[in-house]
Residue frames relative to the residue before (quaternion, step in Angstrom):
aa qw qx qy qz dx dy dz
M 1.0000 0.0000 0.0000 0.0000 0.00 0.00 0.00
E 0.1151 -0.8562 0.5017 0.0440 3.72 0.06 1.31
N 0.7696 0.3374 -0.1816 0.5108 3.48 1.10 -0.87
L 0.1009 -0.8550 0.5053 0.0594 3.68 -0.24 1.12
K 0.4499 0.6854 -0.4709 0.3258 3.70 1.32 -0.32
G 0.8694 0.1811 -0.1796 0.4232 3.31 -1.23 0.95
K 0.5457 0.5679 -0.4148 0.4557 3.65 1.41 0.00
T 0.4090 -0.7313 0.5062 0.2041 3.45 -1.46 0.29
A 0.2250 -0.7758 0.5814 0.0976 3.65 -0.62 1.15
F 0.0965 -0.7437 0.6598 0.0472 3.62 -1.03 0.85
I 0.0655 -0.8381 0.5313 -0.1048 3.53 -0.26 1.39
T 0.2117 -0.7769 0.5777 0.1338 3.63 -0.57 1.00
G 0.7843 0.2232 -0.1846 0.5486 3.59 -0.91 0.63
G 0.4210 0.7668 -0.4036 0.2681 3.55 1.26 0.39
A 0.5365 0.6319 -0.4330 0.3540 3.59 1.12 0.28
S 0.7860 0.0942 -0.0690 0.6071 3.60 1.21 -0.16
G 0.8043 0.3540 -0.2085 0.4294 3.51 -1.43 0.01
L 0.8323 -0.1412 0.1438 0.5163 3.44 -1.19 -0.76
G 0.5845 0.5665 -0.3549 0.4599 3.56 0.90 -0.79
L 0.7167 0.4243 -0.2941 0.4688 3.68 0.59 -0.91
G 0.6081 0.5734 -0.3461 0.4263 3.46 1.06 -0.71
I 0.6665 0.4691 -0.2514 0.5221 3.56 1.03 -0.99
A 0.6206 0.5306 -0.3548 0.4554 3.72 0.93 -0.73
K 0.6759 0.4686 -0.2978 0.4846 3.68 0.98 -0.92
A 0.6497 0.4950 -0.3322 0.4717 3.73 0.89 -0.72
C 0.6638 0.4478 -0.3574 0.4807 3.69 0.92 -0.57
A 0.6023 0.5953 -0.3441 0.4054 3.56 1.06 -0.67
K 0.6126 0.5711 -0.2891 0.4636 3.43 1.30 -1.06
E 0.6698 0.5050 -0.2749 0.4698 3.59 1.20 -0.81
G 0.5499 -0.6216 0.3738 0.4140 3.65 1.28 -0.15
M 0.3795 0.7445 -0.4587 0.3021 3.50 1.14 0.54
N 0.3926 -0.6202 0.5948 0.3278 3.57 -1.18 0.26
I 0.1793 -0.8247 0.5321 0.0682 3.59 -0.84 0.83
V 0.0894 -0.7204 0.6856 0.0542 3.53 -1.10 1.01
I 0.1436 -0.7589 0.6320 0.0641 3.35 -0.71 1.29
A 0.0516 -0.7991 0.5989 -0.0088 3.53 -0.68 1.22
D 0.1955 0.7858 -0.5578 0.1820 3.41 -0.54 1.07
L 0.5788 -0.6043 0.4244 0.3460 3.68 -1.17 0.59
R 0.7830 0.3676 -0.2426 0.4391 3.64 0.89 -0.60
Q 0.4183 -0.7460 0.4680 0.2226 3.46 -0.55 1.25
P 0.6712 0.5168 -0.3260 0.4198 3.63 0.75 -0.90
A 0.6327 0.5161 -0.3221 0.4792 3.65 1.22 -0.67
I 0.6302 0.5476 -0.3340 0.4375 3.48 1.12 -0.78
D 0.6220 0.5280 -0.3172 0.4835 3.60 0.98 -1.07
E 0.6982 0.4570 -0.3166 0.4510 3.66 0.70 -0.87
A 0.6289 0.5406 -0.3074 0.4666 3.59 0.89 -0.70
L 0.6462 0.5683 -0.2883 0.4200 3.45 0.86 -0.99
K 0.5661 0.6237 -0.3436 0.4152 3.66 1.28 -0.65
I 0.5782 0.5784 -0.3426 0.4623 3.52 1.21 -0.93
F 0.7396 0.4249 -0.2499 0.4584 3.56 0.59 -1.35
K 0.6571 0.4694 -0.3897 0.4427 3.83 0.91 -0.44
E 0.6095 0.5384 -0.3504 0.4646 3.63 1.08 -0.68
N 0.7767 0.3447 -0.2203 0.4789 3.66 1.02 -0.45
N 0.3941 -0.7255 0.4502 0.3400 3.51 1.41 0.23
W 0.3611 0.7061 -0.5302 0.2998 3.44 0.72 1.06
P 0.3806 -0.7366 0.4644 0.3114 3.78 -0.41 0.94
A 0.2414 0.7630 -0.5725 0.1781 3.58 -0.75 1.02
I 0.1177 -0.7703 0.6145 0.1232 3.56 -1.22 0.53
G 0.2794 -0.7347 0.5646 0.2518 3.58 -0.99 0.09
V 0.0892 -0.7788 0.6195 0.0414 3.62 -1.12 0.81
Q 0.3753 -0.7183 0.5251 0.2600 3.69 -0.72 0.86
L 0.1529 0.8104 -0.5499 0.1324 3.64 -0.59 0.94
D 0.1957 -0.6506 0.7246 0.1159 3.50 -1.23 0.92
V 0.4096 -0.7514 0.4866 0.1754 3.37 -0.77 1.14
T 0.6247 0.4477 -0.3827 0.5127 3.69 1.28 -0.23
D 0.5904 0.5248 -0.4140 0.4524 3.79 1.03 0.25
R 0.2928 -0.7931 0.5109 0.1558 3.48 -0.12 1.44
E 0.6743 0.4611 -0.3175 0.4816 3.73 0.75 -0.91
G 0.6220 0.5698 -0.3075 0.4403 3.55 1.00 -0.74
Y 0.6086 0.5374 -0.3118 0.4936 3.57 1.20 -0.91
V 0.6414 0.5460 -0.3234 0.4311 3.64 0.82 -0.91
K 0.6812 0.4869 -0.2672 0.4770 3.54 0.92 -1.06
A 0.6065 0.5627 -0.3085 0.4695 3.54 1.12 -0.77
A 0.6949 0.4383 -0.2735 0.5001 3.55 0.90 -0.88
D 0.5697 0.5430 -0.3723 0.4919 3.63 1.05 -0.68
K 0.6939 0.4397 -0.3432 0.4555 3.77 0.67 -0.87
A 0.6195 0.5429 -0.3623 0.4361 3.57 0.95 -0.70
E 0.6778 0.4869 -0.2612 0.4850 3.65 1.02 -0.75
E 0.5633 0.5613 -0.3517 0.4939 3.48 1.19 -0.56
A 0.7308 0.4419 -0.2343 0.4645 3.66 0.80 -1.06
F 0.8655 0.1897 -0.0244 0.4631 3.63 0.87 -0.87
G 0.5903 -0.6303 0.3241 0.3863 3.41 1.41 0.07
K 0.7900 -0.1450 0.1132 0.5848 3.51 0.56 -1.26
I 0.3606 -0.6653 0.6055 0.2463 3.67 -1.33 0.21
H 0.1798 -0.7968 0.5759 0.0331 3.55 -0.85 1.02
L 0.8094 0.1243 -0.0288 0.5732 3.50 0.97 -0.94
L 0.1249 -0.7754 0.6169 0.0504 3.38 -0.97 1.19
V 0.0641 -0.7869 0.6132 0.0249 3.58 -0.66 1.03
N 0.2094 -0.7865 0.5790 0.0490 3.58 -0.48 1.37
N 0.1333 0.8487 -0.5020 0.0996 3.63 0.26 1.23
A 0.5183 0.6726 -0.4127 0.3298 3.54 1.11 -0.54
G 0.2214 0.7621 -0.5749 0.1991 3.47 -0.88 0.80
V 0.2177 -0.7481 0.6023 0.1737 3.69 -1.29 0.12
G 0.2374 -0.7163 0.6484 0.1002 3.34 -1.41 0.62
V 0.1061 -0.8459 0.5226 -0.0081 3.57 -0.03 1.29
P 0.4890 -0.6375 0.4643 0.3728 3.65 -0.98 0.61
E 0.1262 -0.8555 0.5019 0.0203 3.55 -0.38 1.13
T 0.1723 -0.7326 0.6353 0.1730 3.61 -1.28 0.15
K 0.7045 -0.3231 0.2889 0.5619 3.57 -1.04 -0.37
V 0.6168 -0.6543 0.3091 0.3097 3.40 -0.95 1.17
W 0.6108 0.5342 -0.3450 0.4717 3.75 1.02 -0.55
L 0.7060 0.4426 -0.2903 0.4705 3.62 1.18 -0.13
D 0.4998 0.6329 -0.3887 0.4456 3.47 1.42 -0.10
S 0.4456 -0.6724 0.5218 0.2777 3.47 -1.13 0.85
Y 0.6025 -0.5769 0.4315 0.3434 3.40 -1.33 0.57
E 0.5816 0.5503 -0.3810 0.4623 3.59 1.28 -0.65
L 0.7228 0.4162 -0.3291 0.4428 3.61 0.76 -0.74
I 0.5294 0.5937 -0.4040 0.4518 3.71 1.20 -0.37
D 0.7559 0.4295 -0.2453 0.4289 3.47 0.75 -1.08
F 0.5617 0.5965 -0.3229 0.4737 3.53 1.23 -0.55
T 0.7411 0.4279 -0.2371 0.4598 3.40 0.78 -1.01
I 0.5612 0.5573 -0.3358 0.5116 3.68 1.21 -0.62
D 0.7095 0.4766 -0.3063 0.4190 3.63 0.67 -0.90
V 0.7184 0.4386 -0.2518 0.4776 3.48 0.88 -0.90
T 0.7750 0.3663 -0.2511 0.4496 3.59 0.56 -1.10
Y 0.7756 0.3716 -0.1921 0.4727 3.68 0.77 -0.84
K 0.6932 0.4572 -0.2572 0.4943 3.61 0.87 -1.09
G 0.6217 0.5829 -0.3162 0.4169 3.47 0.94 -0.84
V 0.6508 0.4912 -0.3221 0.4810 3.53 1.06 -0.62
L 0.6338 0.5689 -0.2817 0.4419 3.44 1.11 -0.87
N 0.6527 0.5220 -0.2939 0.4639 3.39 1.00 -1.01
G 0.6584 0.4960 -0.3152 0.4703 3.60 0.90 -0.89
I 0.6260 0.4968 -0.3659 0.4768 3.72 0.81 -0.74
K 0.7311 0.4823 -0.2723 0.3985 3.63 0.74 -1.07
T 0.6751 0.4682 -0.2782 0.4977 3.50 1.27 -0.57
I 0.7974 0.3667 -0.1934 0.4386 3.51 0.69 -1.08
V 0.6413 0.6065 -0.3398 0.3247 3.70 0.71 -0.73
P 0.6305 0.5199 -0.2997 0.4923 3.48 1.14 -0.89
R 0.6295 0.5203 -0.3177 0.4817 3.60 1.11 -0.57
I 0.6793 0.4565 -0.3120 0.4825 3.56 1.01 -0.73
L 0.6300 0.5245 -0.3180 0.4763 3.53 1.11 -0.66
A 0.6394 0.5284 -0.3238 0.4551 3.63 0.92 -0.74
H 0.7326 0.4086 -0.2962 0.4568 3.73 0.63 -0.74
G 0.4227 -0.7985 0.3993 0.1557 3.59 1.16 -0.01
E 0.5563 0.6288 -0.3841 0.3843 3.60 1.32 -0.07
G 0.5501 -0.6012 0.4080 0.4117 3.61 1.25 -0.01
G 0.1165 0.7879 -0.5980 0.0893 3.43 -1.26 0.47
H 0.3495 -0.7197 0.5783 0.1597 3.57 -1.32 -0.29
V 0.1242 -0.7409 0.6509 0.1097 3.62 -1.13 0.60
V 0.0254 -0.7219 0.6915 -0.0019 3.77 -1.13 0.84
S 0.0951 -0.7441 0.6613 -0.0021 3.34 -1.22 0.92
T 0.3952 -0.7156 0.5440 0.1891 3.46 -0.96 0.99
A 0.0110 -0.7307 0.6826 0.0030 3.57 -0.79 1.13
S 0.4271 -0.6557 0.5354 0.3178 3.64 -0.94 -0.97
Q 0.5943 -0.4915 0.5026 0.3908 3.43 -1.34 0.31
S 0.6261 0.5591 -0.3395 0.4244 3.62 1.04 -0.61
G 0.6461 0.4896 -0.3391 0.4774 3.58 1.29 -0.16
L 0.6659 0.4463 -0.3205 0.5046 3.48 1.30 0.06
V 0.7679 0.0693 -0.0735 0.6326 3.51 1.34 -0.53
P 0.3538 -0.7879 0.4610 0.2035 3.55 0.10 1.54
V 0.2872 -0.7050 0.6301 0.1532 3.56 -1.31 0.68
P 0.5251 -0.6392 0.4475 0.3398 3.69 -0.79 0.98
G 0.8242 0.3141 -0.1710 0.4392 3.55 -1.08 0.81
F 0.7408 0.3374 -0.2269 0.5347 3.50 1.35 0.12
T 0.0561 -0.8726 0.4852 -0.0014 3.43 0.78 1.23
L 0.6842 0.5205 -0.2778 0.4287 3.45 0.94 -1.04
Y 0.7326 0.4347 -0.2574 0.4562 3.46 0.80 -1.09
N 0.5589 0.6039 -0.3347 0.4592 3.62 1.15 -0.61
S 0.7746 0.4000 -0.1932 0.4502 3.47 0.59 -1.30
L 0.6821 0.4570 -0.3323 0.4642 3.52 0.84 -0.78
K 0.6418 0.4875 -0.3408 0.4840 3.65 0.92 -0.41
M 0.6008 0.4851 -0.3652 0.5199 3.60 1.06 -0.37
A 0.6031 0.5551 -0.3685 0.4385 3.57 1.07 -0.62
V 0.6483 0.5263 -0.3091 0.4551 3.51 1.04 -0.95
V 0.5897 0.5626 -0.3459 0.4650 3.55 1.12 -0.71
T 0.6909 0.4856 -0.2775 0.4580 3.61 0.86 -0.91
V 0.5973 0.5436 -0.3615 0.4659 3.53 1.12 -0.93
M 0.7143 0.4705 -0.2707 0.4419 3.70 0.70 -0.98
E 0.6275 0.4911 -0.3633 0.4828 3.60 1.07 -0.47
T 0.7056 0.4381 -0.3156 0.4589 3.48 0.91 -0.90
L 0.5419 0.5767 -0.3764 0.4817 3.73 1.14 -0.46
A 0.6283 0.5017 -0.3520 0.4792 3.68 0.72 -1.03
N 0.6723 0.4901 -0.3314 0.4449 3.81 0.86 -0.70
D 0.7120 0.4604 -0.2435 0.4709 3.44 0.91 -0.99
L 0.6624 0.4663 -0.3110 0.4971 3.67 1.25 -0.14
V 0.3584 0.7418 -0.4844 0.2941 3.52 1.25 0.08
G 0.7795 0.3119 -0.1934 0.5077 3.67 -0.73 0.81
T 0.6623 0.4049 -0.3439 0.5283 3.52 1.33 0.07
N 0.5220 -0.6145 0.4835 0.3408 3.60 -1.23 -0.16
V 0.5350 0.5978 -0.3824 0.4584 3.53 1.26 0.63
G 0.1749 -0.8086 0.5485 0.1215 3.73 -0.64 0.91
S 0.2498 -0.7500 0.5997 0.1243 3.55 -1.44 0.15
S 0.0198 -0.7796 0.6219 -0.0708 3.51 -0.85 1.08
V 0.1958 -0.7296 0.6474 0.1013 3.47 -1.51 0.51
F 0.2269 -0.7736 0.5862 0.0808 3.43 -0.56 1.19
C 0.0085 0.7956 -0.6039 0.0464 3.55 -0.75 1.16
P 0.1157 -0.8583 0.4989 0.0313 3.53 0.27 1.24
G 0.3635 -0.6112 0.6326 0.3069 3.57 -1.29 0.33
P 0.7918 -0.2799 0.2294 0.4919 3.65 -1.27 -0.59
F 0.0417 0.7411 -0.6660 0.0741 3.42 -1.07 1.09
S 0.4559 -0.6894 0.4552 0.3312 3.44 -1.11 0.43
T 0.0429 0.7989 -0.5772 0.1637 3.44 -0.33 1.45
N 0.3243 -0.7137 0.5637 0.2602 3.62 -1.32 -0.05
L 0.0488 0.8554 -0.5117 0.0633 3.58 1.13 1.14
G 0.6159 0.5694 -0.3501 0.4170 3.65 1.11 -0.76
Q 0.6786 0.5066 -0.2649 0.4612 3.44 0.86 -0.96
S 0.7176 0.4414 -0.2697 0.4663 3.48 0.69 -1.06
T 0.5412 0.5695 -0.3984 0.4734 3.71 1.17 -0.55
A 0.7046 0.4899 -0.2773 0.4320 3.54 0.68 -1.18
N 0.6273 0.4752 -0.3643 0.4979 3.65 0.92 -0.55
T 0.6319 0.5358 -0.3543 0.4336 3.67 0.83 -0.93
M 0.6975 0.4741 -0.2882 0.4534 3.61 0.78 -1.08
S 0.5882 0.5324 -0.3754 0.4792 3.70 1.12 -0.55
V 0.6858 0.4682 -0.3156 0.4592 3.66 0.71 -0.99
H 0.6592 0.4754 -0.2663 0.5182 3.65 1.05 -0.69
E 0.3184 -0.7844 0.4609 0.2661 3.67 1.26 -0.18
R 0.2849 0.6871 -0.5327 0.4037 3.46 1.10 1.25
P 0.3490 -0.7155 0.5606 0.2278 3.52 -0.93 0.97
A 0.5864 -0.5826 0.4417 0.3486 3.54 -1.17 0.65
P 0.4390 -0.7363 0.4320 0.2802 3.62 -0.74 0.99
P 0.5768 -0.6363 0.3749 0.3491 3.50 -0.92 0.88
K 0.5669 -0.5849 0.4393 0.3789 3.61 -1.22 0.67
P 0.5319 -0.5999 0.4940 0.3366 3.60 -1.05 0.67
K 0.4194 -0.6625 0.5689 0.2479 3.39 -1.28 0.96
D 0.7313 -0.4431 0.3544 0.3785 3.45 -1.42 0.40
G 0.8246 0.1986 -0.1679 0.5025 3.62 -0.65 1.04
E 0.5858 0.5111 -0.4285 0.4605 3.64 1.26 0.17
N 0.7322 0.2954 -0.2857 0.5431 3.72 0.98 0.13
P 0.5482 -0.5619 0.4472 0.4286 3.66 -1.17 0.47
P 0.6331 -0.5321 0.4059 0.3890 3.59 -1.26 0.36
A 0.5801 -0.5794 0.4809 0.3108 3.52 -1.17 0.72
P 0.4959 -0.6373 0.4832 0.3384 3.69 -1.09 0.79
P 0.6200 -0.5521 0.4006 0.3877 3.57 -1.18 0.46
A 0.6182 -0.5782 0.4004 0.3509 3.60 -1.03 0.62
P 0.4624 -0.6970 0.4528 0.3089 3.69 -0.69 0.85
P 0.6152 -0.5198 0.4181 0.4202 3.65 -1.11 0.34
A 0.6004 -0.6043 0.3921 0.3473 3.59 -1.15 0.88
D 0.6987 0.4866 -0.2923 0.4354 3.67 0.96 -0.74
I 0.3853 0.7115 -0.5049 0.3006 3.76 1.07 0.35
D 0.2947 -0.7106 0.6130 0.1801 3.73 -0.91 0.84
F 0.2511 -0.7864 0.5552 0.1012 3.56 -0.24 1.43
S 0.5863 0.5710 -0.4070 0.4056 3.60 0.96 -0.47
R 0.6620 0.4718 -0.3263 0.4824 3.65 1.04 -0.43
I 0.7423 0.4074 -0.2589 0.4647 3.54 1.07 -0.54
V 0.6959 0.2724 -0.1673 0.6431 3.73 0.92 -1.00
R 0.0949 -0.8339 0.5433 0.0212 3.69 -0.10 1.24
S 0.6722 -0.5230 0.4044 0.3334 3.38 -1.52 0.29
I 0.5336 -0.5932 0.4873 0.3548 3.49 -1.28 0.49
D 0.5943 0.5454 -0.3948 0.4399 3.62 0.99 -0.36
E 0.6726 0.4090 -0.3495 0.5082 3.63 0.86 -0.52
A 0.5452 0.5562 -0.4528 0.4339 3.73 0.95 -0.34
G 0.6660 0.5561 -0.2736 0.4151 3.52 0.81 -1.23
S 0.7122 0.4406 -0.2736 0.4731 3.49 0.91 -0.90
R 0.6625 0.4737 -0.3607 0.4546 3.49 0.99 -0.45
V 0.5428 0.5363 -0.4161 0.4945 3.68 1.23 -0.35
V 0.7011 0.4660 -0.3462 0.4141 3.65 0.67 -0.92
R 0.5927 0.5563 -0.3732 0.4472 3.50 1.01 -0.71
G 0.6902 0.4977 -0.2904 0.4377 3.53 0.83 -0.94
I 0.6255 0.5405 -0.3285 0.4567 3.52 1.08 -0.54
K 0.6882 0.4890 -0.2672 0.4647 3.42 0.90 -0.97
R 0.7108 0.4573 -0.2828 0.4535 3.48 1.19 -0.60
G 0.4406 -0.7081 0.4316 0.3438 3.48 1.40 -0.42
D 0.2642 0.8156 -0.4674 0.2159 3.40 1.28 0.59
L 0.3846 -0.7042 0.5262 0.2816 3.62 -0.92 0.89
Y 0.7621 0.2397 -0.0861 0.5953 3.58 1.06 -0.92
I 0.0943 -0.7548 0.6456 0.0679 3.61 -0.93 0.99
L 0.0365 -0.8182 0.5703 -0.0629 3.53 -0.27 1.25
T 0.2726 -0.7736 0.5492 0.1601 3.58 -1.12 0.39
H 0.8278 0.1867 -0.1232 0.5145 3.74 0.03 -1.12
S 0.3060 -0.7818 0.5077 0.1935 3.55 -0.55 1.25
D 0.3943 0.7249 -0.4460 0.3464 3.55 1.42 -0.09
F 0.7070 0.5030 -0.2959 0.3995 3.65 0.99 -0.72
K 0.4546 0.7457 -0.4272 0.2342 3.37 1.31 -0.39
P 0.6416 0.5262 -0.3580 0.4281 3.74 0.89 -0.83
A 0.6861 0.4982 -0.3302 0.4148 3.45 0.94 -0.77
W 0.6207 0.5046 -0.3452 0.4909 3.63 1.14 -0.67
E 0.6145 0.5273 -0.3578 0.4651 3.69 1.04 -0.61
A 0.6833 0.4776 -0.3213 0.4493 3.58 0.84 -0.75
R 0.6384 0.5093 -0.3390 0.4671 3.53 1.20 -0.47
A 0.6226 0.5535 -0.3033 0.4626 3.52 1.10 -0.86
N 0.6768 0.4999 -0.2677 0.4695 3.54 0.99 -1.07
A 0.6114 0.5506 -0.3349 0.4591 3.58 1.03 -0.75
I 0.6697 0.4667 -0.2910 0.4990 3.58 0.96 -0.88
A 0.6349 0.5541 -0.2997 0.4472 3.53 0.98 -0.65
R 0.6650 0.4806 -0.2727 0.5024 3.55 1.10 -0.82
A 0.6062 0.5814 -0.3382 0.4243 3.55 1.21 -0.61
Y 0.5807 0.5524 -0.4089 0.4364 3.69 1.08 -0.33
P 0.4842 -0.6969 0.4301 0.3079 3.59 -0.83 0.92
D 0.4058 -0.7237 0.5004 0.2472 3.52 -0.92 0.95
E 0.2070 0.7389 -0.5404 0.3452 3.40 0.28 1.83
P 0.5512 -0.5838 0.4859 0.3451 3.62 -1.17 0.56
E 0.6207 -0.5536 0.4318 0.3491 3.54 -1.24 0.72
T 0.4235 -0.6822 0.5450 0.2413 3.54 -1.26 0.73
P 0.4445 -0.7324 0.4395 0.2699 3.59 -0.58 1.21
G 0.8484 0.1630 -0.2232 0.4515 3.42 -0.91 1.23
F 0.3998 0.7567 -0.4233 0.2972 3.46 1.43 0.15
K 0.6722 0.4582 -0.2857 0.5065 3.55 1.08 -0.96
Q 0.6543 0.5062 -0.3719 0.4211 3.69 0.93 -0.13
V 0.6525 0.5050 -0.2792 0.4911 3.43 1.29 -0.83
F 0.8154 0.1635 -0.0361 0.5541 3.54 0.92 -1.08
S 0.1215 -0.8810 0.4570 -0.0113 3.57 0.88 1.17
M 0.7943 0.3900 -0.1761 0.4312 3.45 0.85 -1.20
L 0.6159 0.4723 -0.3565 0.5201 3.38 1.49 0.07
A 0.6290 0.5404 -0.3202 0.4580 3.56 1.16 -0.45
Y 0.7947 -0.0606 0.0848 0.5980 3.55 1.21 -0.77
N 0.0295 -0.8104 0.5851 -0.0067 3.58 -0.77 0.90
P 0.3344 -0.8031 0.4626 0.1710 3.51 -0.34 1.40
I 0.4407 0.6894 -0.4824 0.3127 3.61 1.14 -0.06
F 0.6504 0.5457 -0.3294 0.4132 3.49 1.11 -0.67
D 0.5892 0.5743 -0.3726 0.4292 3.52 1.16 -0.41
T 0.5797 0.6013 -0.3826 0.3949 3.67 1.10 -0.45
Q 0.6446 0.5002 -0.3999 0.4175 3.68 1.05 -0.35
K 0.2306 -0.7769 0.5753 0.1110 3.58 -0.79 0.99
Q 0.6220 -0.5226 0.3918 0.4320 3.60 -1.16 0.32
V 0.3535 -0.7111 0.5810 0.1786 3.61 -0.99 1.00
P 0.3708 -0.7139 0.5385 0.2507 3.68 -0.86 0.84
A 0.6741 -0.4655 0.3743 0.4344 3.46 -1.31 0.23
W 0.4996 -0.6595 0.4740 0.3012 3.54 -1.24 0.62
K 0.1438 -0.7668 0.6057 0.1565 3.68 -0.91 0.67
P 0.5686 -0.6239 0.4226 0.3299 3.60 -0.84 1.03
D 0.7179 0.4476 -0.3078 0.4353 3.65 0.95 -0.78
E 0.4499 0.6473 -0.4701 0.3969 3.53 1.20 0.69
E 0.4886 0.6704 -0.3866 0.4030 3.57 1.36 -0.28
């Protein structure tokens, strides 16, 4: 979707953090913005930015786990702007975790409902509307670098973000032959307020805050970084995140990644998996019977991404 001007973006979790960064970047491209968020005060605060810049935008209060509410929110978006062209499944939570066998079932269910089912609810509600109007469009879902290289002590976050990666890879396959694209955004560290927004979401869902891990229940914290580290180059701005997402949409990238520093870790994981396949000859006829398991051409659609230029923000 190269030309975004005049199109409409529906962004969940769009009132703060990465969602707000993406919303601002889309607005700079001339898009109509629908900020869908659970927190009405955050929506009201975010809309001030769009009003100050004369960017067309509305806010809709949405709990992504509420399927009927999702339909109503999509209806409001279409009432305001006619058609939805871009869906950004950005709403998610980052709960304080411990070793998974110590997590409560309540915490497990809550995290699955928001982080995973919320993405599926968005696709099921919005994608048929994009396909129906025929003008083309795109779907982006926010996962995480932790979905590609798991972090110890965060089973729920790691696994559900990996699930989002797989959802978007499969969606890309299912959308082949249409004019709708699919991307998964796997950011590294950015300056967000995920902790506060998660606390607010848990409060609305009437979920108690999880207890703090006891000594020995989590791996030891990493050593403090040297004092001369420039954190602005490591923990980056939401505006940069938004611009990177917009660039990925316009390029048609399947994967929108950020910090290239993570590449060796991903290569180590990929190589470990490759080494785990038995050193055996190919089974005659296997590729003909299980062609999509033996090779998937969707991966060939991803082209090399050039270096980021700060002036792209």
